[in-house]
N, C-alpha and C positions, 0 to 999 in steps of 0.2 A: 155242656159239650165235653168238658174235661172229665166230669164224673161218669158220664155215660161211656166214654171211651175206655176209662179205667175199668169199669164194671165189665165191659164187653171183652176186652183182651187181657185183663188182669194185671196190667202194668201201666205206670204213668206215661202219658204221651208228652214228650218234651216240647214239641211244637205248640200244642195247645196251652201248655203251662206258660210258655213265653208270651203267647198272644194275650192271655188273660192278665198277666202281670203288667205288660207294656200298656195295654188298654186302660187298666186301673190307674197307672201312673199318669198317663195322658189326661184322664178325667180329673185327677187331683190337681194337675198343673192348670187346667182350664178353670177349675173352681177357685184356685188361689189367684188366678189372673183377674177375676172379677173384683177382687179387693184392691187391685193396683189402679194406676191412672189410665185414662183412655189411651194416651200415647203409647203405653207399654203393651197394650193388648195384642198388637200385631206380632211383636216378638214373642210374647207368651204363647199365643196360639201356634206360631211357627215351631216353637220348642215342643209343644204338646204333640203336634203332628209328627215331628221327628222321632220323639220318644215312642209314639204309638206305632208308627209304620216301620221304622228301621229294624227293630228286632224281629218283626214278623217276616220282613223281606229276607233278611239274612238267614233266618231259620229255614225258610223254604229253599233258598239257594244252596245252603249247606247240605241239606238232606235230599236234594233232588237226585234221582237215579235215571237210568236209561229209559225206564218205563214212565209213561205219562197217562193219567187217568182218562183222557179224552183223545180221540183221533184228531190229528191236526186240522183236517177239513171240518170236522164237527165243531171243534173249538172256534175256528174262524167264522163259521156260520153263526154260532151263539154270540160271539163278540160283535159281529156285524149287526145282528138284531138288537143288541144292547145299544149300539151306536145310533141306530135308527130310532129307537125309543127315546134316547136323549134329545135328538133333533125334534121329534114329535112333541115331546114335553115342552121344549122351548117355544114352539109355535102355539101350543095350548096356553102356555103361561102368558104370552104377550096378548093373545086374544082375550083371555080372562081379564087382564089389566085394562085393556081398551073398553071392554064391556062394562066394567064396574066403575070406570072413571066418569065423574060428573062435572069436574071443574075444567074440562077441556082436554082434548087428546090430540096427539100428533100421529096421524095414521101413516105418515111417511116411514116411520120406523117399522111398521108391520111389513111393508114391501121390502125394506132394507134387510130385515132378518130372513125373509123368504129367500131372497137372492143370496144372502150370506150362507144360509144352510144348504142351498142347492150347490153352491160352489164347494163348500166343505164336503158334502156327500160325494160329489164328482171326484174331488181330490182323493178321498178315502177309497172309493171303489175302483176308479180308473187309474189313479196314480200309484197309491201304496200297493194295491193288489194287482198291479199290471203284470207281474210275473209270479210264477208258482215254483217255489223251491222248498225242499224238505228242511224243517227246522229242528235243531237239537232240543230236547226237553227243557234244558236250561233257558234257551231262547224263547220257548213258548211261555214260560213264566214271565219273562221280560215283556212279551207281547201283551199279556194280561194286564200288567201294571201300567204299560203305556196307554192302554185304553182307559184306565182310571184317570190319567192325566188329561187325555183328550176329552172325556166326558165332563170333567171339572171345568175345562175351558169353555165347552159349549154352554154349560149352565151359567157360568159367570158372564159370558158375553151376552146371552139372552136376557139375563137379569138387568144388566146395565142398559140395554136397549129399552127394556120395559119401563125403566125409570123415566127415560125421556119420553116414551110414548104416553105415559100417564100424566105428563105435565103440559101446561098450556104452551102451544107453539110460540107464543110471544116471549116465553122464558128462555133466556140464552144459555144459562148454566144450570147444572144439577149434578148431584152426586160427587164422587171423587174421581179425579182425572186418571189415577193410576190403575183403577180396577179393570177397565177395558183393555189397557195395554198389557196387564198381567194375563188377562184371559187370552189375548192374541198370542202372547208368549207361550202359554200352556198348550194352545192348539198347535203351534209350530213345533214345540218340543215333542208332543205326542206323535204328530205326523212324521217327524224326522226319525224318532226311535222306531216306529213301525216300518218305515221304509228301509232302514238299515237292517233290522232284525229279520224282516220277511224276505226282502230282495237281496240281502247280503251284498249291498253295494254302497259306496260312499263317493259319489261323483262331486264335481265342482259345485253344482247347484245345491247339493245336499249340504256342503260346507257353508254356502251362502245362506241357506235356510236356517242352519244352526246359528250363524252369526246374527241373523235377524231376530231369532228367538231370544238370544242373549240381550240384544239391544232393547227389545220390547220389555223383557223382565226387569232389566236394570232401570229403564225409564219409568216403568210402572211403580216399582218399589220406591223410587226417588219421589215420584209425585204423591204417593200415598203418605210417605213420611212428612212431606211438606204441607199436606192437606190442600193441595191445589184442586180447584173445581174443573169439571169437564164442560166442554161446549158442544153444541150440536155439530158444528162444522168439524170439530176434532174427531168425533165419533164417525162422521161421514167419510172424512179423508182416510182415517185408519182402516175403515171397512173397505173402501175402494181399493186401497193399496193391498190389503190382504186378499181380496177377491181376485184382483189382477194377478197377483203372484200365484195363487192356486191354479187359475185357468192357464197361465203360462206353463207351469210345471206339468199339468196334464197334457197340454198340446205337445210339449217336447217329448214326454214319455211315449205318447202314441206314435209320434214321428219316428222315434228310435226303434220302437217295436216293428213298425212297417218296414224300415230299412233292414233290420235284422232278419225279418221274414223273407224279404227278397233275396238277401245274401244266402240264406239257408236253402 
């Protein structure tokens, strides 16, 4: 990409140069992390992610102009499709796991992830995009990166549920207790960022959602560090709490829009 851009316009493209260098450094850190202990892998991969993404993000933010390559409505449509694809992939993943499992399966997690994804999609389309306000190009870039966080959370949550779905229902524990909490934290962070950037509002419930995201992330990282195992009841309780929160947010948003419409 760097070479083609230089050939096409005749000058080096600083943004591509930064992207290539940061990606190469991140790959080198990951390779070096393989030689370290298993306990240090989390910190090594976190450092690699920071080195890889931070320069790219700052490069885009620094050089952003008033013009944006996509119309806001077109961008929103494409990001919505990307989100739907992530949800569809999570369902395909757990179906594939259940189909290929021979030692016993827990089909309750299939229904759990269906309800989980439906609540998440409702919060995304009915809650986050409940209002339409023009966004500055700088905010549009933030919206794109917020979707990356959201999709990462969807993938991690589905993978954790698939682990339990592929184990015998008689087994009480599996995997690491912190992964699902981190996934919930990522989903809350992504939804909060999108709500603030798109609707340009920061109400009390948004602050509460940000606090819940922080608690989930801190608890998840603590559990991962200690190597605690997750239980089925733990996954179920966290999922129910998350689904309840999303449904409540959507109901409140719809009620607020109805009241505002009557006043106007």
